C-alpha positions as CSV (number, residue, x, y, z in Angstrom):
1,M,0.0,0.0,0.0
2,K,1.4,3.4,-1.0
3,I,2.6,5.8,1.6
4,Y,1.6,9.5,1.3
5,H,2.7,12.5,3.2
6,Y,-0.3,14.5,4.3
7,P,-1.0,17.3,3.4
8,S,0.1,17.1,-0.2
9,K,-1.6,17.2,-3.6
10,A,-1.2,13.4,-4.0
11,A,-2.5,12.7,-0.6
12,E,-5.4,15.0,-1.0
13,K,-6.4,13.4,-4.3
14,R,-6.2,9.9,-2.7
15,V,-8.3,11.0,0.3
16,V,-11.0,12.5,-1.9
17,S,-11.2,9.3,-4.1
18,I,-11.6,7.2,-0.9
19,V,-14.2,9.5,0.7
20,N,-16.3,9.6,-2.5
21,R,-16.2,5.9,-3.3
22,G,-19.4,4.0,-3.5
23,R,-21.5,7.1,-2.7
24,F,-23.5,7.3,-5.9
25,F,-25.8,4.8,-7.6
26,K,-26.0,4.4,-11.3
27,K,-29.1,5.2,-13.3
28,K,-29.3,1.5,-14.5
29,D,-29.3,0.4,-10.8
30,Y,-32.2,2.7,-10.0
31,Q,-34.1,1.4,-13.0
32,R,-33.5,-2.2,-12.2
33,V,-34.3,-2.0,-8.5
34,S,-37.4,0.2,-9.2
35,G,-38.7,-2.4,-11.5
36,I,-38.3,-5.1,-8.9
37,L,-40.0,-3.1,-6.2
38,E,-42.9,-2.3,-8.4
39,D,-43.2,-5.9,-9.6
40,V,-43.4,-7.2,-5.9
41,R,-45.8,-4.4,-4.9
42,R,-48.2,-5.4,-7.7
43,N,-47.7,-9.2,-7.9
44,G,-46.6,-10.1,-4.4
45,D,-45.5,-13.8,-3.9
46,T,-45.6,-14.5,-7.6
47,A,-42.9,-11.9,-8.2
48,V,-40.9,-12.9,-5.1
49,I,-40.7,-16.6,-6.1
50,K,-39.8,-15.6,-9.7
51,Y,-36.7,-13.8,-8.5
52,A,-35.9,-16.3,-5.8
53,N,-36.0,-19.1,-8.4
54,R,-33.9,-17.2,-10.9
55,F,-31.1,-16.0,-8.5
56,D,-31.1,-18.3,-5.5
57,S,-32.8,-21.7,-5.8
58,P,-34.9,-23.2,-8.6
59,K,-36.3,-25.6,-6.0
60,L,-38.2,-23.0,-3.9
61,K,-41.9,-22.7,-4.1
62,I,-44.2,-20.1,-2.5
63,A,-45.2,-22.7,0.1
64,S,-41.6,-23.3,1.1
65,L,-40.5,-19.7,1.5
66,K,-41.1,-19.8,5.2
67,V,-38.8,-21.8,7.4
68,T,-40.8,-24.4,9.2
69,P,-40.6,-25.5,12.9
70,K,-39.3,-28.8,11.6
71,E,-36.5,-27.1,9.8
72,M,-35.7,-25.1,12.9
73,D,-35.5,-28.2,15.0
74,A,-33.3,-29.9,12.5
75,A,-30.9,-26.9,12.5
76,S,-30.4,-27.1,16.2
77,K,-28.9,-30.6,15.8
78,K,-26.4,-29.5,13.2
79,V,-24.5,-26.8,15.2
80,D,-21.5,-27.4,17.5
81,R,-21.3,-26.7,21.2
82,A,-18.5,-24.2,20.7
83,F,-20.8,-22.2,18.5
84,V,-23.6,-22.2,21.0
85,R,-21.3,-21.1,23.7
86,A,-20.0,-18.2,21.6
87,L,-23.5,-17.3,20.5
88,N,-24.7,-17.2,24.1
89,R,-21.9,-14.9,25.2
90,A,-22.3,-12.6,22.3
91,A,-26.1,-12.4,22.7
92,S,-25.8,-11.7,26.4
93,Q,-23.2,-8.9,26.0
94,I,-25.1,-7.3,23.1
95,A,-28.3,-7.3,25.1
96,A,-26.6,-5.8,28.2
97,F,-25.2,-2.9,26.1
98,H,-28.5,-2.1,24.4
99,R,-30.5,-2.2,27.6
100,Q,-28.5,0.9,28.6
101,Q,-30.2,2.7,25.7
102,L,-33.8,2.2,26.8
103,R,-35.8,5.4,27.0
104,K,-38.8,6.1,29.2
105,S,-41.9,8.1,28.7
106,W,-41.9,11.4,30.6
107,F,-44.2,14.3,31.6
108,S,-43.4,17.7,32.9
109,A,-45.7,20.3,34.7
110,E,-43.0,23.0,35.3
111,R,-45.1,25.7,33.6
112,Q,-48.2,26.5,35.6
113,G,-51.3,25.0,34.1
114,T,-49.5,22.9,31.4
115,V,-48.5,19.3,31.0
116,I,-46.1,18.4,28.3
117,G,-44.3,15.1,27.7
118,Q,-43.3,12.3,25.4
119,L,-44.6,8.8,25.0
120,I,-42.2,6.1,24.0
121,H,-43.5,3.1,22.1
122,P,-41.8,0.4,20.1
123,V,-42.8,-0.1,16.5
124,D,-45.1,-3.1,15.9
125,A,-43.0,-5.1,13.5
126,V,-39.4,-5.2,12.3
127,G,-37.8,-6.9,9.3
128,V,-34.2,-8.1,9.7
129,Y,-32.2,-8.5,6.5
130,V,-29.3,-11.0,6.7
131,P,-27.1,-11.2,3.6
132,G,-26.4,-14.7,2.2
133,A,-22.7,-14.8,1.7
134,K,-21.4,-17.5,-0.6
135,G,-24.8,-19.1,-1.1
136,G,-25.2,-19.7,2.6
137,E,-21.8,-21.3,3.2
138,T,-20.6,-18.5,5.3
139,P,-23.6,-17.5,7.5
140,L,-23.5,-13.9,8.8
141,V,-24.7,-14.9,12.3
142,S,-23.4,-11.7,13.8
143,T,-25.9,-9.7,11.7
144,V,-28.8,-11.6,13.2
145,L,-27.7,-10.6,16.7
146,M,-26.7,-7.0,16.0
147,T,-30.1,-6.2,14.4
148,A,-32.6,-8.3,16.2
149,I,-31.4,-7.8,19.8
150,P,-31.7,-4.0,19.8
151,A,-35.2,-4.4,18.3
152,K,-36.1,-6.9,21.0
153,I,-34.8,-4.7,23.8
154,A,-36.8,-1.8,22.4
155,G,-40.0,-4.0,22.9
156,V,-40.8,-4.9,19.4
157,Q,-43.3,-7.8,19.5
158,K,-42.9,-9.1,15.9
159,I,-39.5,-9.6,14.4
160,V,-39.1,-11.4,11.1
161,M,-36.0,-12.3,9.2
162,V,-35.3,-12.6,5.5
163,T,-32.1,-14.2,4.0
164,P,-31.4,-15.7,0.6
165,S,-31.8,-19.5,0.4
166,T,-29.1,-21.9,-0.5
167,K,-29.1,-23.6,-3.9
168,A,-30.8,-26.6,-2.2
169,G,-33.7,-24.3,-1.0
170,G,-32.8,-24.1,2.7
171,I,-30.9,-21.7,4.9
172,N,-27.7,-22.3,6.9
173,P,-28.5,-24.0,10.3
174,Y,-26.3,-21.5,12.2
175,L,-28.6,-18.7,11.0
176,S,-31.7,-20.6,12.2
177,V,-30.2,-21.3,15.6
178,A,-29.1,-17.6,16.0
179,A,-32.6,-16.4,15.0
180,K,-34.3,-18.6,17.5
181,K,-31.9,-17.4,20.2
182,V,-32.8,-13.8,19.8
183,G,-36.5,-14.3,19.5
184,I,-37.1,-14.0,15.7
185,Q,-40.5,-15.6,15.1
186,E,-40.5,-16.0,11.4
187,I,-37.7,-16.6,8.8
188,Y,-38.3,-16.3,5.0
189,K,-35.9,-17.6,2.3
190,V,-35.7,-14.5,0.2
191,G,-33.0,-12.0,-0.4
192,S,-31.9,-8.9,-2.4
193,A,-34.3,-6.2,-3.5
194,W,-37.3,-8.4,-3.7
195,A,-37.0,-9.3,0.0
196,I,-36.9,-5.6,0.8
197,A,-40.0,-5.0,-1.3
198,A,-41.8,-7.9,0.4
199,L,-41.1,-6.4,3.8
200,A,-42.0,-2.9,2.7
201,Y,-45.3,-3.7,1.0
202,G,-46.2,-7.1,2.3
203,T,-47.3,-10.2,0.4
204,K,-49.7,-13.0,1.1
205,T,-46.8,-15.0,2.6
206,I,-44.4,-12.3,3.9
207,P,-45.8,-9.7,6.4
208,R,-45.4,-6.0,6.0
209,V,-43.2,-4.4,8.7
210,D,-42.6,-1.0,10.1
211,V,-38.8,-0.9,10.1
212,I,-36.2,-2.7,8.0
213,A,-32.7,-3.2,9.4
214,G,-29.6,-4.9,8.2
215,P,-26.8,-4.6,5.7
216,G,-26.7,-5.9,2.1
217,N,-25.3,-5.5,-1.4
218,I,-25.9,-2.5,-3.7
219,Y,-29.4,-3.8,-4.6
220,V,-30.4,-4.2,-1.0
221,T,-29.1,-0.8,-0.1
222,L,-30.7,0.9,-3.0
223,A,-34.0,-0.9,-2.4
224,K,-34.0,0.3,1.3
225,K,-33.3,3.8,0.1
226,M,-36.2,3.7,-2.3
227,V,-38.8,2.3,0.2
228,S,-37.7,4.6,2.9
229,G,-40.8,6.6,3.8
230,T,-43.0,3.7,3.1
231,V,-41.2,2.0,6.0
232,G,-38.5,3.1,8.3
233,I,-34.9,1.9,7.7
234,D,-31.8,1.9,9.8
235,M,-29.5,3.6,7.4
236,I,-28.1,3.6,3.9
237,A,-24.9,1.6,4.4
238,G,-22.0,1.5,1.9
239,P,-18.9,-0.6,1.6
240,S,-17.0,-1.3,4.8
241,E,-14.1,0.9,6.0
242,I,-11.5,1.2,8.7
243,L,-9.1,4.0,9.7
244,V,-6.3,3.2,12.2
245,I,-4.5,6.1,13.9
246,A,-1.1,4.8,15.0
247,D,1.9,6.3,16.7
248,D,5.4,4.8,17.3
249,T,4.0,2.5,20.1
250,A,1.7,0.7,17.6
251,I,2.6,-2.9,16.7
252,P,2.8,-3.0,12.9
253,E,1.6,-6.7,12.8
254,Y,-1.6,-5.8,14.6
255,A,-2.3,-2.6,12.6
256,A,-1.8,-4.5,9.3
257,A,-4.0,-7.4,10.4
258,D,-6.8,-4.9,11.4
259,L,-6.6,-3.1,8.1
260,L,-6.9,-6.4,6.2
261,S,-9.9,-7.4,8.4
262,Q,-12.0,-4.8,6.5
263,A,-10.2,-5.0,3.1
264,E,-11.3,-8.6,2.8
265,H,-15.0,-7.7,2.7
266,D,-15.1,-6.6,-0.9
267,D,-13.1,-4.6,-3.4
268,L,-14.8,-1.3,-2.5
269,S,-13.7,-1.6,1.1
270,S,-11.5,1.1,2.4
271,A,-8.5,0.7,4.8
272,I,-6.5,3.7,5.9
273,L,-3.5,4.1,8.3
274,V,-2.8,7.6,9.6
275,T,0.4,7.9,11.6
276,N,2.9,10.5,12.8
277,S,5.7,7.9,12.5
278,K,7.5,7.2,9.2
279,K,9.0,4.1,10.8
280,T,5.5,2.8,11.7
281,A,4.2,3.6,8.2
282,Q,7.0,1.6,6.5
283,A,6.7,-1.3,8.9
284,V,2.9,-1.6,8.4
285,A,3.3,-1.4,4.6
286,G,5.7,-4.3,4.9
287,E,3.4,-6.3,7.1
288,L,0.5,-5.8,4.8
289,Q,2.4,-7.4,2.0
290,R,3.5,-10.3,4.2
291,Q,0.0,-11.0,5.6
292,L,-1.8,-10.7,2.3
293,V,-0.1,-13.8,1.0
294,V,-1.7,-16.1,3.5
295,L,-5.3,-14.7,3.3
296,A,-8.0,-16.9,1.8
297,R,-9.6,-13.7,0.3
298,K,-6.3,-12.2,-0.7
299,E,-7.4,-11.2,-4.2
300,I,-10.3,-9.2,-2.8
301,A,-8.2,-7.6,-0.1
302,Q,-5.4,-6.7,-2.5
303,E,-7.8,-5.1,-4.9
304,A,-9.4,-3.1,-2.0
305,L,-6.0,-1.8,-0.8
306,A,-5.0,-0.9,-4.4
307,R,-8.2,1.0,-5.0
308,F,-9.1,2.5,-1.7
309,G,-6.2,2.0,0.7
310,A,-3.7,4.5,1.9
311,I,-1.0,5.1,4.5
312,L,-0.9,8.8,5.4
313,V,2.0,10.2,7.3
314,V,1.0,13.4,9.2
315,E,2.9,15.9,11.3
316,D,1.4,14.9,14.7
317,L,-1.6,13.2,16.3
318,D,-3.5,16.5,16.3
319,A,-3.4,16.4,12.5
320,A,-4.4,12.8,12.5
321,V,-7.5,13.5,14.6
322,E,-8.4,16.5,12.3
323,L,-8.1,14.3,9.2
324,T,-10.1,11.5,10.8
325,N,-13.0,13.8,11.7
326,R,-13.0,14.9,8.0
327,I,-13.2,11.3,6.7
328,A,-15.7,10.2,9.4
329,P,-14.8,6.5,9.2
330,E,-17.1,3.6,10.0
331,H,-14.5,2.0,12.2
332,L,-11.8,3.9,13.9
333,E,-8.9,2.3,15.9
334,L,-6.7,4.4,18.2
335,Q,-3.5,2.3,18.3
336,I,-1.6,5.0,20.3
337,N,0.0,5.4,23.7
338,D,-2.9,7.1,25.4
339,P,-6.1,6.8,23.4
340,F,-8.2,8.4,26.2
341,E,-6.2,11.6,25.7
342,Y,-7.7,12.0,22.2
343,I,-11.1,10.3,22.5
344,G,-12.9,13.5,23.5
345,R,-11.8,15.1,20.2
346,I,-13.2,12.4,18.0
347,R,-16.5,13.8,16.6
348,N,-17.1,11.7,13.5
349,A,-16.8,7.9,13.7
350,G,-19.2,5.0,13.7
351,A,-17.4,3.2,16.4
352,V,-14.0,3.8,18.2
353,F,-11.7,1.0,19.3
354,L,-9.2,2.0,22.0
355,G,-5.7,0.5,22.4
356,H,-3.6,-2.2,20.9
357,Y,-5.8,-5.1,22.1
358,T,-9.2,-3.9,20.8
359,P,-9.2,-4.9,17.1
360,E,-12.3,-4.1,15.1
361,P,-13.5,-7.7,14.9
362,V,-14.3,-7.6,18.7
363,G,-17.0,-5.1,17.8
364,D,-18.2,-7.1,14.8
365,Y,-19.0,-10.1,17.0
366,I,-19.1,-9.8,20.7
367,A,-18.3,-6.5,22.5
368,G,-21.8,-5.3,22.8
369,P,-22.5,-2.3,20.5
370,S,-24.2,-3.1,17.1
371,H,-21.8,-3.5,14.2
372,V,-24.4,-1.9,11.9
373,L,-22.6,1.5,11.5
374,P,-22.7,4.6,9.3
375,T,-20.3,4.5,6.3
376,A,-19.1,6.8,3.5
377,G,-18.7,9.8,5.8
378,T,-22.3,9.6,7.1
379,A,-20.9,9.3,10.7
380,R,-20.9,13.1,10.4
381,F,-24.6,13.1,11.1
382,S,-25.8,9.5,11.8
383,S,-25.2,6.9,14.5
384,A,-24.8,3.2,15.0
385,L,-27.9,1.0,14.9
386,S,-29.5,1.2,18.4
387,V,-32.7,0.8,20.3
388,D,-33.7,4.3,19.1
389,H,-34.1,2.9,15.5
390,F,-37.1,0.8,16.7
391,I,-39.0,3.2,18.9
392,K,-41.5,6.1,18.2
393,K,-41.7,9.3,20.3
394,T,-45.1,10.8,20.6
395,S,-45.5,14.4,22.0
396,I,-48.1,15.1,24.7
397,I,-49.5,18.6,25.4
398,Q,-52.2,19.8,27.8
399,Y,-53.2,23.4,28.7
400,S,-55.5,24.6,31.4
401,P,-57.8,27.6,30.7
402,G,-55.5,29.9,32.6
403,A,-52.3,28.7,30.8
404,F,-54.1,29.0,27.5
405,R,-55.1,32.6,28.1
406,R,-51.6,33.5,29.3
407,E,-50.0,32.5,26.0
408,A,-52.9,33.1,23.5
409,K,-51.8,36.5,22.3
410,D,-48.3,35.3,21.5
411,I,-49.8,32.3,19.5
412,I,-52.1,34.7,17.6
413,R,-49.2,37.0,16.7
414,L,-47.0,34.2,15.4
415,A,-49.9,32.8,13.3
416,E,-50.6,36.3,11.8
417,I,-46.9,36.7,10.9
418,E,-47.1,33.4,9.0
419,G,-50.4,34.5,7.3
420,L,-52.3,31.6,8.8
421,D,-55.6,33.2,9.7
422,A,-57.4,30.0,10.6
423,H,-54.7,29.2,13.1
424,A,-55.2,32.5,14.8
425,R,-59.0,32.1,14.8
426,S,-58.6,28.7,16.5
427,I,-57.1,30.6,19.4
428,K,-59.4,33.7,19.2
429,V,-62.6,31.7,19.5
430,R,-61.5,30.4,22.9
431,L,-60.8,33.9,24.3
């Protein structure tokens, strides 16, 4: 991976290309996804099964889209004890973290004669999208936990899951066991844009939901964007990314391994090292080359590093923090001597990992916070998936006659300024 000195023209060009990657959808993608959404909206299960047969499994029928209790029971006998132990630990720690985010309804009567407040309610139904990596051979179990558990903690009563089927017309048993663990009641063997459409509009087989959460490929992401407003969504997530701030105390082997942990996702992934140490920069560059050779997904990682990777040497850690806030990475690691000295100055990042023994994958799987995070610079204004994505806040207002009269003239004047005569009359008739 090339080393740049920042600031410089070459470094600036590289940063801009990374920040802007994957941010825009092509017109043909919009047209294709729009056609799928409309097809499912109009034709329901018939359209869903058509796409499922074409892209996932020719064996699927409408009657077999839903995972049966028998399939669920069979799945539990196909997983190992080590997996169940890891699943239990992860689920427990993710639930404990998200319980801290719970909100309560509140009321205030501080102003004489008035009661104002807010009611907190969970949405009625949530759809969890779980990508089907490699035809179900590599189940993304962590996504099941990281999306469904916050919804469950929020109090959502109905949680359904969609995931592409295997070629044989089933789903990976590890996904079934994970879904049962977190309280998902229904699983459907559908993926991509047609799964999002089914959740947004509802079909005879697949229920309509209120919020859709979970990552996916470009068609899933674009479909979520296009149905947003019909249903709530968690976020518009782009390719994965990591930024590591490292000083001369960083261990190059660790930093390189962490950069590669994100580069292996796909060739649009971004991996950036920002350091104030030329020695660290050179050592990490060497480690990247050494470790790439042994990776199972080395071609993908190598392509990602070539297209959207960079090692940026800055003057000092203050400059590193300033650059990081500009990039607003999904994952930020502080592999520096005293990360707590700088944590208060990090404004824009999806999740921050502190110290040499907190690699990004601990957040992906088991630490507690959801790994569904803002990407492509959207950490400037959005947050990690949380309980808040699955609740509604309803405002409550009550005025006594005295409180109403006390504020009536001010309401009338503001309405008159806006030219809304009926608003003003609504007040005047009560005086």
